[in-house]
Every structure is written in C-alpha cells, then in structure tokens.
Backbone as CSV, one residue per row, in Angstrom:
resi,resn,N_x,N_y,N_z,CA_x,CA_y,CA_z,C_x,C_y,C_z
1,UNK,-37.713,16.965,16.907,-36.672,15.939,17.203,-36.821,14.768,16.243
2,UNK,-35.716,14.282,15.759,-35.738,13.142,14.838,-36.328,11.924,15.531
3,UNK,-37.415,11.323,14.984,-38.023,10.177,15.650,-37.151,8.949,15.639
4,UNK,-36.144,8.943,14.741,-35.281,7.762,14.669,-34.252,7.742,15.783
5,UNK,-33.997,8.895,16.357,-32.963,8.979,17.381,-33.629,9.132,18.737
6,UNK,-33.613,8.083,19.511,-34.301,8.063,20.786,-33.465,8.742,21.858
7,UNK,-34.006,9.822,22.422,-33.237,10.570,23.402,-33.834,10.458,24.809
8,UNK,-34.800,9.565,25.006,-35.310,9.413,26.365,-34.428,8.448,27.135
9,UNK,-34.825,8.120,28.337,-33.961,7.329,29.196,-34.287,5.844,29.178
10,UNK,-34.997,5.380,28.150,-35.254,3.951,28.024,-34.033,3.281,27.431
11,UNK,-33.882,1.993,27.694,-32.726,1.243,27.192,-32.787,1.140,25.678
12,UNK,-31.647,1.328,25.037,-31.565,1.242,23.576,-31.597,-0.219,23.149
13,UNK,-32.490,-0.571,22.223,-32.597,-1.944,21.728,-32.029,-2.090,20.324
14,UNK,-31.773,-0.978,19.660,-31.162,-1.008,18.337,-30.403,0.291,18.102
15,UNK,-29.499,0.234,17.151,-28.700,1.410,16.810,-28.957,1.797,15.362
16,UNK,-28.835,3.088,15.095,-28.972,3.605,13.736,-27.582,3.900,13.199
17,UNK,-27.244,3.301,12.068,-25.923,3.484,11.472,-25.966,4.721,10.577
18,UNK,-25.460,5.834,11.088,-25.539,7.107,10.382,-24.564,7.191,9.212
19,UNK,-23.634,6.252,9.148,-22.686,6.252,8.037,-23.284,5.781,6.729
20,UNK,-24.514,5.251,6.769,-25.211,4.796,5.565,-26.162,5.883,5.091
21,UNK,-26.278,6.040,3.786,-27.073,7.116,3.211,-28.564,6.788,3.154
22,UNK,-29.400,7.842,3.122,-30.842,7.683,2.958,-31.274,7.965,1.518
23,UNK,-30.341,8.417,0.691,-30.651,8.718,-0.708,-30.929,7.425,-1.464
24,UNK,-32.151,7.235,-2.024,-32.498,5.970,-2.701,-31.636,5.662,-3.920
25,UNK,-31.265,6.701,-4.669,-30.419,6.485,-5.859,-29.026,6.042,-5.436
26,UNK,-28.497,6.735,-4.439,-27.160,6.394,-3.949,-27.155,5.019,-3.292
27,UNK,-28.281,4.638,-2.676,-28.397,3.301,-2.070,-28.210,2.208,-3.128
28,UNK,-28.865,2.384,-4.268,-28.764,1.397,-5.350,-27.332,1.303,-5.853
29,UNK,-26.709,2.472,-6.059,-25.326,2.501,-6.537,-24.390,1.816,-5.547
30,UNK,-24.556,2.160,-4.264,-23.696,1.570,-3.234,-23.954,0.078,-3.080
31,UNK,-25.218,-0.338,-3.189,-25.533,-1.766,-3.088,-24.799,-2.561,-4.157
32,UNK,-24.878,-2.096,-5.399,-24.221,-2.798,-6.508,-22.712,-2.787,-6.337
33,UNK,-22.166,-1.634,-5.948,-20.712,-1.501,-5.788,-20.188,-2.388,-4.671
34,UNK,-20.844,-2.286,-3.509,-20.403,-3.075,-2.340,-20.580,-4.570,-2.604
35,UNK,-21.682,-4.933,-3.259,-21.917,-6.351,-3.572,-20.823,-6.893,-4.487
36,UNK,-20.459,-6.123,-5.511,-19.410,-6.571,-6.440,-18.071,-6.734,-5.724
37,UNK,-17.731,-5.756,-4.873,-16.473,-5.824,-4.122,-16.485,-7.032,-3.185
38,UNK,-17.621,-7.253,-2.530,-17.738,-8.369,-1.589,-17.604,-9.709,-2.313
39,UNK,-18.250,-9.846,-3.477,-18.171,-11.095,-4.236,-16.752,-11.351,-4.732
40,UNK,-16.075,-10.280,-5.162,-14.678,-10.423,-5.600,-13.798,-10.848,-4.425
41,UNK,-14.045,-10.232,-3.263,-13.280,-10.575,-2.055,-13.497,-12.033,-1.670
42,UNK,-14.769,-12.450,-1.659,-15.084,-13.837,-1.305,-14.472,-14.820,-2.285
43,UNK,-14.684,-14.585,-3.584,-14.187,-15.530,-4.590,-12.664,-15.579,-4.605
44,UNK,-12.017,-14.409,-4.442,-10.555,-14.379,-4.429,-9.974,-15.119,-3.240
45,UNK,-10.529,-14.883,-2.058,-10.027,-15.555,-0.852,-10.357,-17.040,-0.837
46,UNK,-11.568,-17.395,-1.263,-11.927,-18.818,-1.333,-11.060,-19.539,-2.355
47,UNK,-10.818,-18.871,-3.488,-9.945,-19.462,-4.504,-8.540,-19.677,-3.984
48,UNK,-8.046,-18.714,-3.206,-6.710,-18.832,-2.602,-6.643,-20.023,-1.657
49,UNK,-7.662,-20.155,-0.804,-7.691,-21.257,0.166,-7.753,-22.608,-0.545
50,UNK,-8.637,-22.717,-1.526,-8.804,-23.988,-2.250,-7.533,-24.348,-3.007
51,UNK,-6.920,-23.351,-3.673,-5.696,-23.599,-4.438,-4.565,-24.078,-3.536
52,UNK,-4.401,-23.431,-2.387,-3.328,-23.821,-1.461,-3.578,-25.210,-0.897
53,UNK,-4.825,-25.497,-0.567,-5.151,-26.814,-0.012,-4.996,-27.921,-1.062
54,UNK,-5.321,-27.610,-2.316,-5.334,-28.633,-3.366,-3.954,-28.901,-3.962
55,UNK,-3.084,-27.888,-3.941,-1.772,-28.021,-4.579,-0.706,-28.404,-3.554
56,UNK,-0.107,-29.554,-3.748,0.946,-30.008,-2.822,2.184,-29.127,-2.899
57,UNK,2.391,-28.452,-4.050,3.546,-27.567,-4.206,3.444,-26.329,-3.321
58,UNK,2.238,-26.037,-2.846,2.030,-24.845,-2.019,1.905,-25.187,-0.537
59,UNK,2.240,-26.406,-0.183,2.172,-26.809,1.223,3.448,-26.391,1.944
60,UNK,3.615,-25.089,2.062,4.753,-24.502,2.746,4.237,-23.505,3.782
61,UNK,5.052,-23.163,4.785,4.587,-22.264,5.847,3.979,-20.959,5.351
62,UNK,4.627,-20.308,4.358,4.129,-19.023,3.882,2.709,-19.149,3.341
63,UNK,2.464,-20.192,2.565,1.134,-20.387,1.976,0.142,-20.905,3.012
64,UNK,0.638,-21.626,3.998,-0.216,-22.070,5.094,-0.803,-20.861,5.824
65,UNK,0.066,-19.889,6.128,-0.393,-18.679,6.804,-1.241,-17.812,5.857
66,UNK,-0.893,-17.832,4.581,-1.666,-17.063,3.603,-3.106,-17.565,3.525
67,UNK,-3.298,-18.881,3.602,-4.654,-19.438,3.561,-5.472,-18.998,4.770
68,UNK,-4.818,-18.911,5.925,-5.531,-18.455,7.122,-5.760,-16.946,7.081
69,UNK,-4.867,-16.212,6.436,-5.078,-14.779,6.245,-6.292,-14.552,5.348
70,UNK,-6.422,-15.389,4.312,-7.587,-15.301,3.426,-8.869,-15.629,4.182
71,UNK,-8.802,-16.635,5.050,-9.960,-16.995,5.876,-10.351,-15.837,6.800
72,UNK,-9.358,-15.213,7.435,-9.634,-14.088,8.335,-10.222,-12.909,7.565
73,UNK,-9.762,-12.710,6.344,-10.286,-11.619,5.526,-11.746,-11.869,5.156
74,UNK,-12.077,-13.134,4.871,-13.474,-13.496,4.609,-14.324,-13.214,5.844
75,UNK,-13.819,-13.617,7.007,-14.547,-13.395,8.254,-14.754,-11.928,8.547
76,UNK,-13.719,-11.115,8.317,-13.825,-9.686,8.601,-14.837,-9.013,7.680
77,UNK,-14.723,-9.273,6.383,-15.642,-8.640,5.436,-17.066,-9.137,5.623
78,UNK,-17.228,-10.412,5.990,-18.560,-10.971,6.198,-19.198,-10.490,7.497
79,UNK,-18.407,-9.926,8.384,-18.940,-9.385,9.633,-19.705,-8.081,9.403
80,UNK,-19.343,-7.374,8.339,-19.913,-6.048,8.094,-20.807,-6.007,6.852
81,UNK,-20.327,-6.593,5.761,-20.963,-6.390,4.459,-22.386,-6.923,4.347
82,UNK,-22.697,-8.157,4.766,-24.073,-8.658,4.606,-25.127,-7.767,5.252
83,UNK,-24.866,-7.306,6.472,-25.821,-6.421,7.149,-25.979,-5.112,6.386
84,UNK,-24.874,-4.607,5.840,-24.919,-3.377,5.073,-25.765,-3.550,3.813
85,UNK,-25.581,-4.690,3.129,-26.343,-4.956,1.911,-27.835,-5.091,2.196
86,UNK,-28.177,-5.768,3.298,-29.588,-5.908,3.688,-30.191,-4.543,3.982
87,UNK,-29.452,-3.691,4.664,-29.951,-2.346,4.974,-30.199,-1.531,3.710
88,UNK,-29.327,-1.695,2.718,-29.543,-1.010,1.441,-30.841,-1.474,0.781
89,UNK,-31.131,-2.771,0.865,-32.302,-3.345,0.210,-33.610,-2.932,0.890
90,UNK,-33.642,-2.990,2.198,-34.892,-2.740,2.937,-35.035,-1.276,3.349
91,UNK,-34.091,-0.450,2.901,-34.145,0.988,3.157,-34.225,1.319,4.649
92,UNK,-33.365,0.706,5.405,-33.250,1.058,6.816,-31.779,0.994,7.215
93,UNK,-31.423,1.706,8.224,-30.021,1.787,8.642,-29.825,1.302,10.071
94,UNK,-30.613,0.326,10.488,-30.571,-0.081,11.894,-29.901,-1.442,12.082
95,UNK,-29.423,-1.657,13.304,-28.879,-2.948,13.713,-29.249,-3.149,15.178
96,UNK,-29.620,-4.365,15.547,-30.046,-4.635,16.924,-28.869,-4.543,17.894
97,UNK,-29.194,-4.440,19.176,-28.175,-4.359,20.228,-27.267,-5.591,20.193
98,UNK,-27.876,-6.778,20.125,-27.086,-8.016,20.079,-26.326,-8.120,18.766
99,UNK,-26.990,-7.718,17.669,-26.321,-7.740,16.374,-25.110,-6.831,16.355
100,UNK,-25.219,-5.697,17.038,-24.092,-4.759,17.136,-22.942,-5.382,17.924
101,UNK,-23.276,-6.078,19.018,-22.250,-6.739,19.832,-21.533,-7.825,19.023
102,UNK,-22.318,-8.598,18.260,-21.734,-9.659,17.437,-20.839,-9.069,16.364
103,UNK,-21.301,-8.000,15.731,-20.511,-7.352,14.683,-19.221,-6.772,15.243
104,UNK,-19.310,-6.127,16.400,-18.116,-5.576,17.054,-17.126,-6.687,17.395
105,UNK,-17.629,-7.777,17.975,-16.758,-8.882,18.363,-16.101,-9.567,17.184
106,UNK,-16.869,-9.810,16.124,-16.326,-10.537,14.971,-15.319,-9.699,14.193
107,UNK,-15.591,-8.407,14.024,-14.624,-7.561,13.325,-13.332,-7.438,14.136
108,UNK,-13.471,-7.333,15.446,-12.282,-7.258,16.310,-11.487,-8.553,16.247
109,UNK,-12.184,-9.698,16.317,-11.509,-10.997,16.303,-10.736,-11.198,14.997
110,UNK,-11.429,-11.075,13.871,-10.775,-11.344,12.590,-9.732,-10.292,12.242
111,UNK,-9.977,-9.022,12.629,-8.975,-7.988,12.397,-7.698,-8.239,13.187
112,UNK,-7.857,-8.701,14.426,-6.698,-9.010,15.264,-5.928,-10.211,14.712
113,UNK,-6.650,-11.227,14.267,-6.006,-12.401,13.676,-5.179,-11.984,12.458
114,UNK,-5.719,-11.088,11.633,-4.976,-10.593,10.467,-3.702,-9.887,10.915
115,UNK,-3.788,-9.092,11.985,-2.610,-8.399,12.534,-1.497,-9.393,12.863
116,UNK,-1.855,-10.414,13.608,-0.871,-11.419,14.032,-0.325,-12.202,12.840
117,UNK,-1.196,-12.564,11.909,-0.752,-13.353,10.759,0.213,-12.564,9.878
118,UNK,-0.023,-11.274,9.706,0.908,-10.456,8.927,2.274,-10.397,9.607
119,UNK,2.274,-10.347,10.941,3.544,-10.351,11.681,4.243,-11.708,11.556
120,UNK,3.465,-12.778,11.638,4.025,-14.130,11.510,4.606,-14.333,10.115
121,UNK,3.918,-13.835,9.103,4.405,-13.974,7.729,5.683,-13.172,7.510
122,UNK,5.808,-12.019,8.193,7.051,-11.247,8.125,8.192,-12.031,8.764
123,UNK,7.905,-12.678,9.885,8.914,-13.516,10.550,9.311,-14.684,9.654
124,UNK,8.333,-15.256,8.949,8.615,-16.354,8.022,9.583,-15.906,6.937
125,UNK,9.356,-14.717,6.361,10.258,-14.197,5.330,11.644,-13.899,5.918
126,UNK,11.669,-13.427,7.158,12.942,-13.151,7.830,13.769,-14.432,7.954
127,UNK,13.142,-15.509,8.398,13.854,-16.778,8.564,14.298,-17.313,7.208
128,UNK,13.408,-17.236,6.205,13.715,-17.783,4.881,14.896,-17.074,4.231
129,UNK,15.033,-15.768,4.434,16.084,-14.999,3.765,17.339,-14.881,4.625
130,UNK,17.151,-14.699,5.919,18.307,-14.470,6.802,18.905,-15.757,7.364
131,UNK,18.108,-16.807,7.488,18.606,-18.086,8.019,18.048,-19.249,7.189
132,UNK,18.350,-19.291,5.895,17.767,-20.312,5.020,18.101,-21.748,5.418
133,UNK,19.284,-21.966,5.990,19.677,-23.321,6.370,18.893,-23.832,7.574
134,UNK,18.373,-22.917,8.370,17.614,-23.297,9.567,16.102,-23.193,9.350
135,UNK,15.700,-22.889,8.105,14.288,-22.623,7.839,13.394,-23.805,8.191
136,UNK,13.791,-24.996,7.775,12.959,-26.173,8.019,12.807,-26.477,9.503
137,UNK,13.778,-26.047,10.304,13.699,-26.265,11.752,12.882,-25.181,12.440
138,UNK,13.211,-23.918,12.095,12.523,-22.794,12.744,11.068,-22.654,12.307
139,UNK,10.738,-23.158,11.108,9.372,-23.055,10.606,8.798,-24.447,10.337
140,UNK,9.012,-25.353,11.277,8.461,-26.705,11.160,6.948,-26.655,11.302
141,UNK,6.299,-27.770,11.003,4.843,-27.834,11.097,4.369,-27.537,12.516
142,UNK,5.117,-28.042,13.489,4.757,-27.821,14.895,4.850,-26.340,15.256
143,UNK,5.916,-25.686,14.798,6.095,-24.259,15.076,4.999,-23.446,14.393
144,UNK,4.655,-23.824,13.170,3.604,-23.114,12.429,2.264,-23.197,13.162
145,UNK,1.949,-24.357,13.682,0.699,-24.522,14.428,0.714,-23.694,15.707
146,UNK,1.864,-23.623,16.356,1.977,-22.805,17.569,1.774,-21.326,17.249
147,UNK,2.385,-20.860,16.160,2.232,-19.460,15.755,0.780,-19.164,15.364
148,UNK,0.148,-20.131,14.709,-1.260,-19.957,14.340,-2.143,-19.883,15.585
149,UNK,-1.829,-20.713,16.575,-2.586,-20.701,17.830,-2.433,-19.355,18.536
150,UNK,-1.230,-18.770,18.476,-1.012,-17.455,19.072,-1.896,-16.408,18.396
151,UNK,-1.994,-16.491,17.060,-2.807,-15.531,16.303,-4.275,-15.610,16.701
152,UNK,-4.820,-16.830,16.761,-6.240,-16.986,17.087,-6.514,-16.713,18.566
153,UNK,-5.566,-17.062,19.422,-5.728,-16.753,20.848,-5.709,-15.244,21.073
154,UNK,-4.789,-14.573,20.399,-4.742,-13.112,20.494,-6.023,-12.478,20.003
155,UNK,-6.585,-13.038,18.922,-7.853,-12.540,18.408,-8.979,-12.721,19.408
156,UNK,-8.999,-13.883,20.058,-10.048,-14.165,21.044,-9.937,-13.231,22.253
157,UNK,-8.712,-13.028,22.751,-8.523,-12.184,23.931,-8.884,-10.724,23.629
158,UNK,-8.451,-10.239,22.469,-8.770,-8.860,22.105,-10.272,-8.694,21.877
159,UNK,-10.873,-9.686,21.231,-12.324,-9.690,21.014,-13.057,-9.655,22.353
160,UNK,-12.591,-10.437,23.301,-13.233,-10.493,24.615,-13.169,-9.146,25.328
161,UNK,-12.033,-8.452,25.218,-11.902,-7.156,25.891,-12.884,-6.144,25.320
162,UNK,-13.089,-6.168,24.006,-14.025,-5.234,23.380,-15.471,-5.611,23.682
163,UNK,-15.791,-6.900,23.562,-17.178,-7.336,23.752,-17.639,-7.150,25.194
164,UNK,-16.792,-7.532,26.155,-17.153,-7.370,27.563,-17.297,-5.897,27.930
165,UNK,-16.430,-5.072,27.364,-16.533,-3.629,27.624,-17.818,-3.070,27.031
166,UNK,-18.213,-3.570,25.858,-19.468,-3.119,25.234,-20.664,-3.465,26.123
167,UNK,-20.693,-4.685,26.648,-21.821,-5.099,27.486,-21.832,-4.375,28.834
168,UNK,-20.697,-3.806,29.229,-20.661,-3.069,30.495,-21.184,-1.641,30.347
169,UNK,-21.365,-1.203,29.099,-21.846,0.148,28.845,-23.368,0.219,28.909
170,UNK,-23.878,1.363,29.330,-25.322,1.604,29.340,-25.665,2.559,28.202
171,UNK,-26.708,2.225,27.430,-27.153,3.075,26.338,-28.612,3.464,26.579
172,UNK,-28.836,4.738,26.787,-30.203,5.193,27.024,-30.607,6.289,26.046
173,UNK,-29.844,6.492,25.018,-30.143,7.447,23.968,-29.181,8.622,24.019
174,UNK,-28.863,9.203,22.819,-29.330,8.830,21.480,-28.739,7.502,21.001
175,UNK,-29.228,6.991,19.875,-28.773,5.692,19.389,-28.231,5.741,17.964
176,UNK,-27.796,6.903,17.527,-27.236,7.046,16.186,-25.730,6.869,16.185
177,UNK,-25.246,5.769,15.596,-23.804,5.476,15.530,-23.208,6.197,14.329
178,UNK,-22.235,7.040,14.561,-21.634,7.831,13.496,-20.614,6.997,12.706
179,UNK,-21.103,5.921,12.118,-20.268,5.008,11.335,-21.197,4.125,10.497
180,UNK,-20.579,3.332,9.584,-21.425,2.432,8.791,-21.463,1.015,9.374
181,UNK,-20.758,0.808,10.502,-20.880,-0.448,11.243,-20.597,-0.158,12.714
182,UNK,-20.793,-1.163,13.562,-20.637,-0.972,15.006,-19.168,-0.983,15.399
183,UNK,-18.561,0.177,15.378,-17.187,0.330,15.825,-17.210,0.810,17.279
184,UNK,-16.161,0.508,18.016,-16.188,0.759,19.459,-16.164,2.250,19.809
185,UNK,-15.321,3.032,19.129,-15.186,4.450,19.463,-16.507,5.220,19.312
186,UNK,-17.238,5.069,18.202,-18.533,5.764,18.095,-19.552,5.285,19.132
187,UNK,-19.466,4.010,19.524,-20.387,3.483,20.543,-20.106,4.103,21.909
188,UNK,-18.837,4.339,22.212,-18.481,4.971,23.482,-19.131,6.347,23.604
189,UNK,-19.210,7.061,22.495,-19.779,8.405,22.509,-21.268,8.392,22.834
190,UNK,-21.926,7.242,22.608,-23.369,7.140,22.844,-23.710,6.670,24.254
191,UNK,-22.724,6.181,24.988,-23.006,5.617,26.303,-23.390,6.705,27.305
192,UNK,-24.396,6.390,28.126,-24.811,7.335,29.160,-24.210,6.958,30.517
193,UNK,-23.259,6.007,30.512,-22.568,5.609,31.740,-21.123,6.078,31.679
194,UNK,-20.401,5.917,32.749,-18.989,6.304,32.816,-18.175,5.377,31.912
195,UNK,-17.440,5.967,30.961,-16.696,5.160,29.986,-15.204,5.115,30.298
196,UNK,-14.793,5.708,31.409,-13.359,5.787,31.707,-12.732,4.410,31.864
197,UNK,-13.420,3.498,32.560,-12.885,2.152,32.763,-13.112,1.261,31.535
198,UNK,-14.343,1.200,30.986,-14.576,0.336,29.817,-13.724,0.673,28.603
199,UNK,-13.254,1.930,28.521,-12.451,2.319,27.363,-10.979,1.954,27.514
200,UNK,-10.539,1.725,28.761,-9.116,1.490,29.018,-8.661,0.135,28.483
201,UNK,-9.387,-0.934,28.831,-8.944,-2.277,28.473,-8.890,-2.515,26.960
202,UNK,-9.933,-2.153,26.203,-9.843,-2.327,24.749,-8.721,-1.497,24.126
203,UNK,-8.552,-0.260,24.623,-7.496,0.599,24.079,-6.116,0.011,24.352
204,UNK,-5.916,-0.477,25.570,-4.630,-1.084,25.927,-4.392,-2.354,25.129
205,UNK,-5.435,-3.195,25.013,-5.318,-4.462,24.295,-4.998,-4.233,22.825
206,UNK,-5.815,-3.399,22.170,-5.611,-3.142,20.741,-4.291,-2.422,20.493
207,UNK,-3.986,-1.441,21.336,-2.736,-0.698,21.175,-1.514,-1.579,21.325
208,UNK,-1.543,-2.474,22.307,-0.412,-3.388,22.538,-0.208,-4.308,21.347
209,UNK,-1.309,-4.821,20.807,-1.220,-5.739,19.668,-0.650,-5.030,18.449
210,UNK,-1.113,-3.812,18.201,-0.613,-3.066,17.044,0.872,-2.765,17.193
211,UNK,1.280,-2.325,18.377,2.691,-1.997,18.610,3.579,-3.229,18.459
212,UNK,3.166,-4.340,19.063,3.973,-5.567,19.004,4.084,-6.089,17.580
213,UNK,2.959,-6.167,16.861,2.993,-6.718,15.504,3.762,-5.804,14.548
214,UNK,3.594,-4.491,14.698,4.347,-3.559,13.851,5.840,-3.671,14.122
215,UNK,6.221,-3.824,15.386,7.641,-3.984,15.735,8.219,-5.263,15.131
216,UNK,7.459,-6.365,15.198,7.915,-7.632,14.608,8.114,-7.467,13.109
217,UNK,7.164,-6.822,12.452,7.265,-6.611,11.006,8.448,-5.711,10.675
218,UNK,8.590,-4.616,11.419,9.678,-3.662,11.153,11.047,-4.301,11.368
219,UNK,11.223,-4.988,12.491,12.510,-5.637,12.778,12.826,-6.703,11.733
220,UNK,11.805,-7.466,11.339,12.003,-8.511,10.328,12.487,-7.918,9.016
221,UNK,11.855,-6.825,8.576,12.220,-6.255,7.273,13.513,-5.456,7.319
222,UNK,13.848,-4.897,8.461,15.159,-4.252,8.588,16.255,-5.316,8.468
223,UNK,16.055,-6.456,9.101,17.018,-7.563,9.012,17.082,-8.109,7.588
224,UNK,15.919,-8.228,6.945,15.876,-8.709,5.561,16.627,-7.752,4.647
225,UNK,16.367,-6.448,4.805,17.034,-5.446,3.968,18.546,-5.493,4.162
226,UNK,18.984,-5.620,5.405,20.421,-5.694,5.691,21.058,-6.912,5.025
227,UNK,20.358,-8.049,5.111,20.873,-9.285,4.517,20.911,-9.197,2.999
228,UNK,19.859,-8.639,2.403,19.774,-8.545,0.943,20.855,-7.611,0.392
229,UNK,21.094,-6.500,1.055,22.110,-5.540,0.582,23.512,-6.123,0.636
230,UNK,23.703,-7.153,1.455,25.014,-7.806,1.535,25.216,-8.850,0.445
231,UNK,24.142,-9.182,-0.261,24.244,-10.179,-1.328,25.026,-9.616,-2.506
232,UNK,25.886,-10.439,-3.064,26.706,-10.002,-4.194,25.959,-10.114,-5.515
233,UNK,25.063,-11.084,-5.611,24.365,-11.342,-6.862,23.120,-10.461,-7.003
234,UNK,23.004,-9.697,-8.103,21.799,-8.905,-8.360,20.545,-9.783,-8.481
235,UNK,20.733,-10.971,-9.076,19.603,-11.896,-9.213,19.114,-12.360,-7.849
236,UNK,20.058,-12.604,-6.932,19.686,-13.022,-5.584,18.918,-11.930,-4.861
237,UNK,19.357,-10.673,-5.054,18.649,-9.557,-4.431,17.229,-9.432,-4.971
238,UNK,17.136,-9.530,-6.301,15.810,-9.409,-6.930,14.878,-10.513,-6.460
239,UNK,15.384,-11.722,-6.379,14.564,-12.858,-5.935,14.112,-12.680,-4.491
240,UNK,15.034,-12.210,-3.649,14.699,-12.011,-2.234,13.633,-10.928,-2.077
241,UNK,13.793,-9.821,-2.802,12.828,-8.734,-2.704,11.464,-9.142,-3.268
242,UNK,11.485,-9.922,-4.353,10.228,-10.311,-4.996,9.370,-11.190,-4.092
243,UNK,10.025,-11.968,-3.214,9.251,-12.823,-2.310,8.559,-12.026,-1.206
244,UNK,8.990,-10.773,-1.032,8.419,-9.937,0.044,7.425,-8.895,-0.462
245,UNK,7.368,-8.690,-1.770,6.567,-7.600,-2.337,5.092,-7.703,-1.976
246,UNK,4.509,-8.893,-2.201,3.073,-9.057,-1.955,2.735,-8.883,-0.478
247,UNK,3.624,-9.385,0.387,3.388,-9.246,1.825,3.492,-7.792,2.264
248,UNK,4.481,-7.078,1.752,4.641,-5.661,2.081,3.430,-4.849,1.624
249,UNK,2.887,-5.214,0.461,1.687,-4.537,-0.048,0.508,-4.760,0.895
250,UNK,0.335,-6.011,1.325,-0.756,-6.337,2.254,-0.592,-5.592,3.578
251,UNK,0.657,-5.526,4.069,0.930,-4.826,5.332,0.607,-3.337,5.197
252,UNK,1.042,-2.743,4.089,0.808,-1.311,3.860,-0.682,-0.999,3.790
253,UNK,-1.439,-1.816,3.065,-2.880,-1.597,2.934,-3.590,-1.779,4.276
254,UNK,-3.204,-2.821,5.002,-3.883,-3.137,6.268,-3.636,-2.053,7.318
255,UNK,-2.365,-1.739,7.563,-2.057,-0.751,8.600,-2.365,0.671,8.139
256,UNK,-2.336,0.885,6.824,-2.751,2.181,6.298,-4.222,2.430,6.566
257,UNK,-5.036,1.374,6.415,-6.468,1.482,6.711,-6.707,1.748,8.187
258,UNK,-5.944,1.056,9.054,-6.076,1.272,10.497,-5.725,2.716,10.858
259,UNK,-4.633,3.221,10.282,-4.208,4.592,10.558,-5.250,5.598,10.093
260,UNK,-5.819,5.338,8.911,-6.816,6.252,8.349,-8.091,6.281,9.185
261,UNK,-8.442,5.128,9.761,-9.706,5.035,10.509,-9.590,5.528,11.944
262,UNK,-8.360,5.752,12.418,-8.168,6.176,13.812,-8.528,7.660,13.990
C-alpha cells in the first residue's frame, strides 16, 4: 500500500495533490513554466489596475469593472499558484486540511466574482450601444458601486456554500486528491461521510450563478447584435463590434475553461 495515501480510519490532516508530477525533471520544467505564466499574469493585471487608476481618461464604468476583474484574476491565480510552486521546489505534493479549505474558498470566491463582473461588463456594453443617451444615467457611479457590491456579495455567498459544505465532510482516508489543487468535486470523492446533502448546496449555488450570468451575457449580446445590424454606417458597426471584442474573448476563455473542467 502506498504510504502516502492513508487508508485507515484516522482523521485526514493533509491531502496529496495527485495532479502534480513526481518526475524531478518535469518538476523543474513545470516550475519555470508556471512561474513565468504567474509573473506575466501578475504584472499584466497589476499594470492594468495601476493604468486605470492613474489615467483620468479611463475613469469610465467599463474600465472600473475591468480593474476589479484584474484584481479578481490576481486573487484567483494567487489562490493556487504559490502553493503549487512551493510544492515543486520542496518535492512534495501535499496541502494541509486548513490550507485546502482556504484554497477552495478563495478560488470559489474570486472565480464567482469574475463570473458576475463579466456579466456586468456585458450589461455595460449593452447600455452603451443600445441606449447611448441613457448611458450616464443607467451606469452612474452609484449604479456601478451597486453592481460591484452584487458581484462581491455573490462571491461571498457562493464561497460560503462551498466552504461550509467542505467542513461538514468527514475525511478518514484515502487522502489523494485527483487534481492539482483543492477542487470540490475530487474532495467529495474522498469523503467517508454521506455527501448527498453537502453536495446539493454548492451545486445549486454554482449552477444558478453560471446560468444567470450566462443568460445576462447572452441576452446582452443578442440585443447588441440586433442593434448593430440595424446601423446604416459600416464604420459605426465596426466601432460597436470593436468595443466588444476583448470582452467576448475574455468570456469565451473563462466559460470555456469552466466547461472543460466540468
């Protein structure tokens, strides 16, 4: 029996992340690769935040939400990457029980905030293109703060459903998580207690958020497409589409990753 995987009935105090390799050569390669990607992610998002904050020309709702999207992306990547890099260095693939709970909660929180912010940014583009005369009213500073509060509140509530469900689970072995970080689905497979109830609330919470945000994005872009196709000027169409390209790319990458990981 593998000594790293505890199969007795004692309480699990740490988890083994089986998604990380034991090959020393591959560890070095992955460490350098992941570190470079992480540094690029950090510098790009920090640069975005600083540029938006420093430039008065970018003090608009779209860039306001973009700065918070960059912040959420930093939080999400920082929830997973540092622990992964440390494991590569010290040649171990473990994470403590509390560390796993923190990682699960933080990835859920920041991932949910990104979900809401992408939906809010789609709504912002909808108002800007479909109701330009009402833009300053519908996207006032007060409204922007309210939408931001909804995003962070949604992140907190979804995070709470996952974290509380995790603490309600009993782990008595094995302790090998079939992933490279503490994701909820692989953790459920390791629980030696009944998972029927603890699995319901996170699934309902996450599923509801994904459905609602995807619907907001879809309805917004269907309305945008309808409005743009009615424009007589080719230049107007090109300008309208160009303002949505970067957001559509972010939406495709984000939800594509979620779909791939399910």
